[in-house]
N, C-alpha and C positions, 0 to 999 in steps of 0.2 A: 346955389341956383334962386334968379331972383324968379318974382312971380310972372313974368308975360314969359319967361323961358321955360317954365315949367308946364304953362301951358300949353304952349309950342307943342313940347315933347309929350305931352298925352293927347294932344290931339293926331300927333304923328304916329303914336300906339294903337289909339283908337282904330284909326282909318285903317292901319297896315292889318290891324287884326280883324278888322270889317271884311277889308278885301280877302283874306285869308280865307276866311269863313267861307264868301261867297265860291270858293274856288272848289269847281266840281271836275272829279276827272272820271272819263270811261274808255273803253280801249276801242282802236280804230284800228281800222285796216284798209289798203289801197288794192288789195288784189282778193280778199276775204279767206286768204292763207297766211300769211305771217301778220302779226298784229303786233300794233304799240299803243300810248297814250295821248289822248289831249284832253285838255281842263275845257271847260265851260263856254268859252271863247274862238276854240277851236284851233289853240297855238298846242302845238307838240309840243307833249311833257317828255315822253320816251319814244326813239323810232323803232320803229317794226321790227324784231325779230323773236316775238316769243308766238307761239300757238295755245289755244283752248284758255284766253285768260278770264276770270273771273270779273266781278264787278269789283269798286275799288271801295275802300271804306271811308271814312269820315279822315281819317288820319293817314290816309294816302296809301294804305297796303293793298296787294290785289296777288292772286293765285294765278302764278303761269303755268306752262310747261316747257321743259328747256328738250328738244330734239336730242342733242349732242350727250347729255347724261341721264336722257330716257328716263325723267324723274319730273315730279313737279313741284314748284318751291314756294314759299312767299318772297315778294320783293316789296320795297318801299319805291317810292318814285324819283329817287335818286340812284334806281337802279344796281340797290342793294340789295343781298339777300335778308331776310329776317331770319334768326336761327329761332328752332320752335321746339328742340330737343323733342321730336318725336323719334321714338327707335326704328329705325329699318327704311325703308325705301317707300315713299309715298308715290302713290300711283294713280292719286284722285284725288281735286279740290273743289268743295262747292263753296260758292257763298250765300249766307244766309242771313235773313234780317227780320228782326223777331217785330214786328209790326203792332204789338197788344200793348199795355198800360205799361211794361216793362221795355224801351225799346233798347234795341242792343245788337250787335253785327258781329257774327263769328262765321267760322269756316268749318266745314266738314271735313275730314281728312281721312283717307283710306290707305290701309300698311296690310299686304296680305289677304284683302278682301274683308278687312275688319276698321269699324270707323271709329274714330273717334272728333274731338270738338277741341279747336284752340278760339280765343279771345281775336280783335283786330289787331292786337299787339304781338302775337305770335305765341301769348303763354297758353301752355297747356292746361284746359279744364278737366279731358274727359281722355286718357290714353285710349288710342284704337283696342278695341275688343269687343266690340258688338257690331253683330248683325245687320242692323238698320238705326238709325236715328232718325227723328224728325226733326221737323222747323220748330225752331223756337217761339214760343208766344207766351205773353206774361210772364216771360224769364224763366218757363219749362220747356223742357223736350221731354219727349217718350223716348224709350232703346227697347231692343230685344235683344236677350241671349237663347238661341233656341226658343223653349216655349216662354220662358222667364222674363216680367216685364220691370223695366225701371223707370224710374222718373228722374231726370238729369236739372238741377237747377244752375242756373247762371253764377250761383256763387260757389262750385263748384261740388256740391251736396249731391249724392246720390241714394234716392231711397228704391231699394228692393222690395217689389209689391209679393205679397204672399198671397193672393187670388189670383185666378187664373182668367183669361179674357182673350177673347176673339181678336177684339180692337179695343184701342185708346183715341179718342178724337185730342182738339187742340186743347189750349187750358183757355179760360177765359173767367175773369173774373173771380180765379184762384179754384174753380172748376173745369175738369175734363170731362164729357161724356165717354161711356163706354157700352160694349156688348161682352153680354157674359157668354161662357161657354153655352149656354144654354138658348142663345139668340136675344134673351131681354136685354134692354137697358136700361140704365140707371147712370149715376154720376158718382165721381171720384174726388179729392183735395189732393193738394200737393206732395201730401204725406203717404199718397194711394190709398185713405180708407175711404171706403164708401160712405157717402154722407145723404144720398139719395139711392133708395133700395131700386134693384132693378125689376121693373112690374111693367115696363112699356116697347111697345114693338119698336117705338124710334123718339128719338129726342134730340135737339137742336143746342145751340152753345147758349149761355148766358149770356144776356147784354141788358144794359140797367135793370138787375136784377131778376130777370124775366126770361126764361127757355120754354120753346115749344115742345110740347109732348103727344105721341101719338099711341093711343089707346089699342087694345086689340078689336075693339071695333072699325077700327079704320079713324075714327074723328079726331081730331086733331084742337087742343089748347094749349095753354100756358100755366106753369107753374113758377114759386117765388124758389129761393135756395132753402126755403125750410120743407119743398117740397109740398107747398100745400097750392091747390089749385086754385088759381086766382082768376082766371078766364077760361069759362067754360069749353069743354071739347064738343065742338057743335061742326068746326070746318073742314073741310076738304084739303084746304091747302092752307098753310102759312109760311111765315117767312121770320127772320129772325129780326127783333125789334133794333130800328138803327137809335144809337146813342144821339145823335143830333138833333133829327126830328122827334124823336119817340115816338115813332107810328112805325107799324108793321104791316102787311099786307095781307088778307084772309079772302079763302073762298067759301062760298055755299053754292053747290050746284056751279051752276054758271054764272054768278053776281060775285064781283072781285068787290073788296071792303076793304077800308082803310082803318086799322084799330090803333086807338089810343091806348095808353098804359093801363088806365083803369076800363078797360074794355068797351068805352064807347067805340061806335062804328060809324066811319062815314061812308056813306053809299055813293057809287060811282056808277057812269053808264055802263050798263051791259055789254055794249061795244069796245068798252077800253081794259084791253089786255094791258095789267100791270105789274112789274116785276120788283123786288124789294129796294127798302130807300136806302141809300147811300149819302152821307153827308147832308142831308135832307133834303134829298131830290129825287123821287123814282123815274124808271126808264117805263116811259107807257106806251101803247101802240094802239092805231086805229086803222082798219082796212089796209092793213099790211104795211104801214109806215109809222114811223117813231119819232118819238119827241119824251119831253119829261113834265112830270107835273112835281108841285109844289105837298106841301105835308096837310094841306087843306083837300087835296084832289084836283086843286084848280091848274089848266095849262100853263105851264111855265116857258115852255117853248112847243108850239104846234108838231102834230105828229106829220112831219113832211119830210122828213129823212128817212133811207132806205135802211141803217143801222145808225143805232148809238149806243156808245158805252158809257158803265157806270160813270157818274163824276167823282175826281179825285183831285185832290187841291184846287177845288171849289172850280175846276173846267170840265164840261163834259165834251168827249171826240164824237161828230157827227161825220154818215157820209152820206153822199151821194152821186149816184154811178159809183166809178172806181176812184172817186176822190174825196180826201175826209177834211174836215175842217173843226172849227172849237165855236161852242158858244160857252156864256159864264151863267152863275147863277140867278142873272137878274133875265136871263132869255137875250140877252145882247150876244151876236154874232160876233167873235172875236175875230175869225179866220174864214174867211169863205173857202169852201171845199175848193183845194186847189191841190193838195198834196195825195201822193199815194200813198203814204203810211206815214202816221203819227204816233209815237208812244206814249206812252203814261208821263203826265209830268212828275217829277222828283225835285222837290227842293227849287220849284218855279222854273226850271229848264225839262226841254223836252227833243228827241233826234226825229228829225222828219225826211219824208225820202222823196224825192222831187226829177223829174228825168232819168230814174234808176241810179240816183248817189244820195247820198246822205248830208244834212247840216244840223244844224242845232236852233231853235226858235226858244225865246221866253214866254211867260204866261201873258204876256200884253200881243203877243203873236208877233214881234219884232226878230226878225232873223237875224243873230248872234254870230253865225257861221254859216256862211253858204255852202250847201250841197256838193261835196266835191268827193268825198269817201267811199268807195264801194261796201265798206264794212263799218258800221258804228254801232254798240251797244248802247239801248238806254243807260239814265245814270240811276245809281241806285235809289230804291232795292232792288 
């Protein structure tokens, strides 16, 4: 093969791979009863014939219900069934996406009211036998059989816990919060070992190596992963730290503060209500209107909207009256409030509702599929 032909072949392969990577698929319906699948351009991939479809994985696998067979199954986007080797009739399927530091796609599957897990390729990770299985986060989920707790790892390992718990939270940075039988809170690791003793009235998730804790005097502060107090407990409200801005929100009485990881406080107006930071931006409000603050407490988007959502993929959804629009992290209005509804963006695309029908837009606000579907699920996760 000569050099120019070789380059041409590489170019074709590259653009083919790029096009495939950007092709997202989601369930759609013309009547909100029978569902098929469309891509992010609105082109039909599978015609409607299923009910109860799940989100579609990156590899093009989804769960559907087949009424004539009275069972759920996994299919690919060629309408072929994915063999799962799950024993028994599958009576329910849920798609779950791990948003933590070890992202992954899984399906929870129920047989005889017992739950198991398979991966996006149909490989069985855990056979049905659990009463309850949580979502995965950072590659781990929790499960129960009666009063016995288990930690399920995405590599297929199972850790049965020896201690008794009322509840266990999601894993974050290798630790999960728990509530003991006596109601006291602490942290365990992925092996189920208690790494921070239960001595708190409440605790948050670890982020940037810090987690909030509430003492029995109802004051809140922060500890590190050794259990050392690093920000004194003096607050009446706190949030988890945001890994992008490295900021959290705290309150002392009616004063809202922005907290840095070293405990330094940024004082804000007593008239400003601030929610937690997400992607470096915080939802904030004044006099019943809402906008966004940057990490220094300055207005990024003035409080002029009736409702705003947390930032996601660099944009925020905002509502005026009954209509939704989009703003970006620079404060620019990307889409004026014109839609009845807008989903969260995933991989750069969102579904929008206008005049009772659903379509698709990209993050620049360009309509890539005019609203024409009565039902259209948001793109994974």
